[in-house]
N, C-alpha and C positions, 0 to 999 in steps of 0.2 A: 497741751501735747509737748512730750519731751522729745527733741530731735539729736542723735547723737552721731558719730561716727561716719562709716561711708553713706548712712542715709541723707546726712545734713550735706556730704559733699555732692552726692547726685544731684540733691534741689538744687543747690547753687549752679551746677552745670546745666541744668534743664532751664532754670530761669534765664540764663544769661544766651541760650539759645534760643528762647522763646521770644525774645524782644523782635518786634515785627521788623525794626529798621535798625538792627545792630552794627555798629560801624565795625570795619575790618580792622585787627589788630594792627598798631601802628609800632613797627619795631625801631623807631627812634631812640637814641641814647642820649638825646642831648636836646636841651631848649625845651620852651612851652611850646604848644601847637599855637599854628596862626590863625585857626578858624575862630573867629570871635563870635560865632552864631551861639555858643553856649552860654553866654550872657542871659541872666534873667530879666525880668521886667523891672526890677530894681537897679537895673546898671552895675550890677555885681559880676566881675569875670569870674566864672568859676574855676577858671584854670589857675588863677593866682593863687587859691586857698585849697586846691588838692594836693596831694602828694605828688612830685614830679615824677617824670618818666625817667627811669632809671636803667641801666644794662640789665638784662634777664638773664639770671642764673648763670653767670661767667664761671661759677666753680663746676658744673657738671663734670663728672667722671674723676675729679681730683683725690686720688687716691690717698693723699695724706691727709687731705679734710675727712675722707669718709672713715678713716682709721681711728681718728681723734674722736669724731662723732660716735661711733659704735663703742669707744671704751669710756666715754665722758660719764661719769657716775649720777649726772641729775640731770634734768632738761634744763635748768638755769645754766649748766655749764655748756650746754648745746648750744642753746641761744647765743652765749657770748662767743662762742667760734663762727656763728652765722652772722657776722660783722660787716658784710658786702653787699653794697646795693642790688637789689635784685634776688638774693639767695633764697627768698620766701614765694617767688614768681617762677612762673613755668609757660611757656608757650607753646601751644598744642596747634599751630600754625603749620600747614604743610610747608616743607622748604626750611622752616626755622634752622639757625645755625646756631643757636645759644642754648638749646635745651637738649636734645637726643637726637640719635640717629634713627630715621625711620626705618621699619621693617615694610620692606616693598614685596610685590609680588604682580601678576598680571591682572590680578582681579582689583589691586588696589594696594592701601598703604594703612600703617598704625603706628601711633606715635605714644610712647609709655613714658611715664613719670614714674620712677622706681628710686631705691635708695640710691642706685649708681647714677641714675641721669638729672636727680634731684635730690642731694644730699640733705637739704631740710626734711625729707620725709623721715630720716632715720629717728628711730624712738617714737614716732608717731602713729605708728600700726596701719598705715594706707599706704596704696598705691593707686593709680589710675592709667587708664587708656582710651584714646579716641581713635575709633577706626573708620578709616572712609574707603567704603567697599564699593567699586565700581559697578556697572551694568552686569548683572550675573555674576558678581564676585564673591568669594568661597572665602571665609578663614577656616583652613581645613581643620579637622578633628585634632584636638590637644588637649591636654591637661595641665592645670595649674598646682604646682606640687604642693604649696606651701599656704592656699588661700582659696577662700570662697570667692566668687565674682557675681556681683549684681550688675546687670547690663539693660540699661536703658536705650531706646531707639529715638533721636532727636530729630532725624531727617528720614524721609522714605518708610520701607517696609524690611523686616528680618523675618527669615525662617531659622527657627533654633532647633537643636535636638541634642540630648545628652544622656548617658547612661552612667548610672550613679556607682556601679558596682556590679560584680558577678551576682546573677541572680535577681537584679533589680529589673523593671520592665524599662524600655526605652521611654523617653519623653519627647514628645515634640510640639513647638508652637508656632503660629504665625503673631508677631508683635506688629503693632502700628506705631505712630508718633507717640511719643512718651508712655508707652508702656513698657514694661520692666518684667525681666526672668531673672531668676537665679540658678547658678551653676554650682553645686556642691564642690566643696575643697575634693581635689583628685579625680572627679567625674570627667570622662572624656566628653567634650561639647564641641560643637561648630555652629558658625553664624554664616547665612547665604541670603543674599540679595535677589530676591526673583524679578525685579524689575529693570528697567531700562534707563532709569536714573540712579543718581547716587545715593548709598543710603550712608547715612553717619551713625554711629551708635557711640557710648560711653560707658565704659567698664571700670567698676571701683573694687578694689581688693582689700581686704582685712590685713595685709602685710605689706610692708615696704620693699620685699623684695619676693614676690610673688611666685616667681618662674614658670616657665612655660617648656613643655615638652610636646612636638608635633608627632602623631603616633606613626603616621605611614611613613614618613622621612626617617625617623630615628628607628623604625622597625628593620626597614630594608638597610640600616646601615651596620646591622649585624653581621656575624658569619654566615656565607652562603649555605653551611649544613645547618645552621641553626633556622634559619628563614626556611629552607627547604621543608625540614623535617616538622615544623608549625603548619605549614602550609599542605602537608599529606605526604611529605617523601618525596623521594626522587622521580616516582612515577606521575607527579603532578606537575612539579616544577624543577627543570633542571638548573646546573649552576649558570648556564648561559643567559637563561631566562631571567634570572635574578640580578644579574649584571646589567641586563637591558633596562630591567625595571629599575634600578636605582637611577639609572639618566633620565626616566620618565617621570618621576616624581616630582611636581610643581613646588614651587615654593608655597610658603604655609598659608598666603594669602591669594587663592588660585582663582582662574576663571573657573565658571560654573557648567553646568549640564547643557548638551547640545540644543535642547528644545528652547530653552531660554537665549541661547547664542545666536540661533537662526533670527529670533526677532529683532536683534540691535540692528539700529540704524548705522549705515557706513560711517556716519561723522562720529558716532560714539565708537566703533569698532577702530577706526583711526587713531582716536586719543587713546583708547586701550593699546592698541599696538605701540604707541611711542612709550607708553608707560613701560612697557615692556622691553623697551628698546630692540624691537624687531624692525630692523631697517628694510629688509626684503618686504615684508607685510605693509609696510608703510607705503614702498613703491608699487605694489601691486595694487592697493587700494586707491592710491592717486592717478595710478592708471585708467583706472575703472571710472574713477570721478573725480576728474582734475578741477572741477570748481569747489571741491574740499581742501585746495591748498592751504587756506588761512585757517578756516573751519574756526571759528571764535567762539570760545566755551561761554554760553551764556546762562549755566547754571548758577545757584545761588552764590556759590563761593568761586565761581569761573573767573570773575573779572575780565572776561571778554578775552582770555590769553588765546593767540593764535596757536598752531601747530608749532611755530618756532620758539615761542615763549614756553612753552609745555617742554619741548626738546631741551632748549638750553638751560632750564632750569633744573633739569634732571642730569644734564651732562652727557648725554648721548650726541657726541660729534658728528658720526657718521649718518644719523638722522637729519642733523642740523645742514650737513653738507648736502645730502639729498633733498630737502627742502629749499636751500639757497640755490642750486641746480635749476630746480623748477621755478626760479623767478620769484619765490617767497618774499622777497625784499626789494623787488622792483616794482615802482622807480624810487620807493624811500622806505624806510623800516616801519614795520606794521608795530602800532600802539596798543595797549590795552587800557580799561578803563582810568587807571592812573597813569596814564601817557607814558607808562615803562615802555622799553624797548626788549628785545630779548637780550641783548648784552648786559642791560641792567641787572637782568634777573640771574644772569651767568656769573656776574662779578660778586652779586649779593650772596650766590651760594658757593662761590669758591671753583666755578668749574674752569678749571685751567685751559684744558685743551680747546672747550667751546669759546672762552674769551679770545683765546688766539686766532681762531678762525674767526670769529665775527669782527675781530679788529682788521685783519686782514681784508676782508669782504669790504668793509666800510670803516675807514678812520673817524669820518665826520659824526658817525654816530656814536663816538665815545662824547663827544660834548653834550648831545642831548640832554634835556632836561625833563623830568617828570612835573607832575602837578604841584611838588613841594618844592622844586627847584634844584633837584639833586640828579648828578649825573654818574656814569658807570664808575667814575674813580671814587666818588662818596661811598657808592654801596659796597665797593670792594673795602676800603678803609673802615666800614661799618661793621662788615662780616669780619674783618681780622684775617684778610687774605692776602698775603705779600706778595705770591708771586703772580697772580691776576693783578694785582695793583702797578708790579712792575711792567707787566705786559703793556698796559694801559698807558702809562706814562711814556713807553717807547713808542706807540704809534699815535699818541694823540697830537692832532694837527695844532701847530704853533709853539710846540714843545712844553715840556713838564712843568717850567716854571710858571707860564701864565695859567696853566691847569690848574695847580694847587692854590692858585690866588683866589677861584671861585668858590662862591659861598652860594647856600641854597637860601629859602625864603625866609628863613630864620637867622640868617649870618653867619651859618655854620661851615666850615671848611672842611677839608678831607682829614686835616689835622685834628679837628674837635671830635670827629667820629673815631677815627683811630685811637686817640686818647680816652674816650668813653668806653671803648671795647677792651683797652688794654693790651692793642696790638703793638708790641715792642719794635718787632720789625717793621710793621709799618710805619711807626714814628721814625725809624732812622731813613727811610726810603724817602718819606715825605720831606723831612728837613733836609735831606741831600738834592731834594728836587728846587728846593726855595721856599718851603713851606714857611708862613710868619707865626710864629709861636706867640708873637702878642697881638696877633688878630682877635678882635672882640665881636661877639654876635650880638644880635639886637636886644640880649639881656645883659649885655656887658660883661659877659664872661669870656675868659682866655680857655685855650684847649687844656692847659694845666690843670683848670679849674673843675674839668669833668673827668679826670682821671680815674679810671674803675679802681684802682688800686694804690696804696703808697709806693708799692713798687714802680709802678706806672708813671706817677709823679717825679720820682726820684730821677728814674732812668731818662724821663723826658729833659727836666732840668739839667741833667749830665750832659745830654747830646747838645742842648742850647749853649752851656758852658764850653764844652770841646769846640763847637762851631765859632764861639766867640773869640776863642784864643786863637784857632786858625786864622779869622779873619785879621785879628790884630798883626799877628805874626807876618800875614800877606803885605797890610799896609806898611809895616815897618821896612820889609824889604823893598816894597815898591819906592818909599821916601827915600831909603839909601841910593838906590838907582838914580832917582832924578836929582837928588842932590850932590852928586860926583864925591861923595865924602871919603871914599875907598882912597887911600893913598899907597902909590907903588914904590917900593924900596928896591933900589940896584941891588944887584949882587955884592959890590965892593963897598956898599954903604958902611958908615962908621957905626950904623945902628945894629950891625949883626956881630959887634964885638960885645 
């Protein structure tokens, strides 16, 4: 059987998710994994022969690269342009900072690999979206302007519905795990999770820029007189009603029907409120159910993240404040399965306001390490977030110099991660704090060896040269002061002649 195009992509996606003990994706940009358990019975270390971990998709949204790829005459020329580590890798993990911007709503989130978020798709005729629908979450009716969609469920159940065009009968289906449906190009369609557990689906498209147009949201963005006439004229709906309706239309991933919502457990409703950024609802639920203050997420991909972990990763400062005031971090910070604090997740995602809040609440948490030996400073450096990095170095106990000397289990310092990410501002910040550019990890690699681009390597070496010149000048000044070599010449000296 010959499998091509979208079908092959879907099979690969489902096979990966079908693995009974698939490991969570590691966003590391440097080194080899310290886990030796992958060695086989012959004693061969699998990590020594597989391709190295590289920075993922560092040029997402690069308009100059996208323009060159779209005008390249052949695929060979396009591949030549895609010459950076990780150009052909995309990260669908929620919270990824290197691949895309997530589309979020009260009912969940979706992450899309398109020609913009992954330039390597240009010329290859395909795109992909992974959707995470929470309990009763709905991907509201929408159209893909330029592509047919193949949608396969990989976790939970999915109710689907579509109308192909005027005169065509609506089609509705209930899909279970590993079942697939097709939404023809231009068909109005939607997906709904009827259960109280998360549903995950993978959608493949036969165009790298499939487009999306949400029906209700865009319809109510038209002129009021057009909307009024379409809905039956002013007797049915007046202008004031239309303006109120505009505000009521939810984001395209919305919460579903009341019958389902009423079944949701308080713990799930609480996480839904945090996803939605609804601080008032969070307060109300916690007031009625104080035992849910931590509320660890024990779902398949939840990592036992607490409420604060979730709120911090999403950047909801007001919810974080509510949780802290309720005593969430007393007597010590909550840790997830990877021993990560909420501060680590906020630093990794570049949530500046939350990082500031958590640093003020507990400075000692800055130096806490996860199971890989990484701290919040390393996470911010890895994510390429300079402002959160500066905040962390400002608040860190013992001062920034000691903090930037720390290394993870593989010997990687924050400077290794910043170099691997191509974080130019981070490089300057870390070197100013005293980071060691010659520091080698357990694989004997310096930070410069992991430079994401030639530009990063040149910039880093330039900063080092600048620092060395400045140090040399300072030494000469100090030497001059100690040696007393300065000669004072009187005003009436013959030397003035």
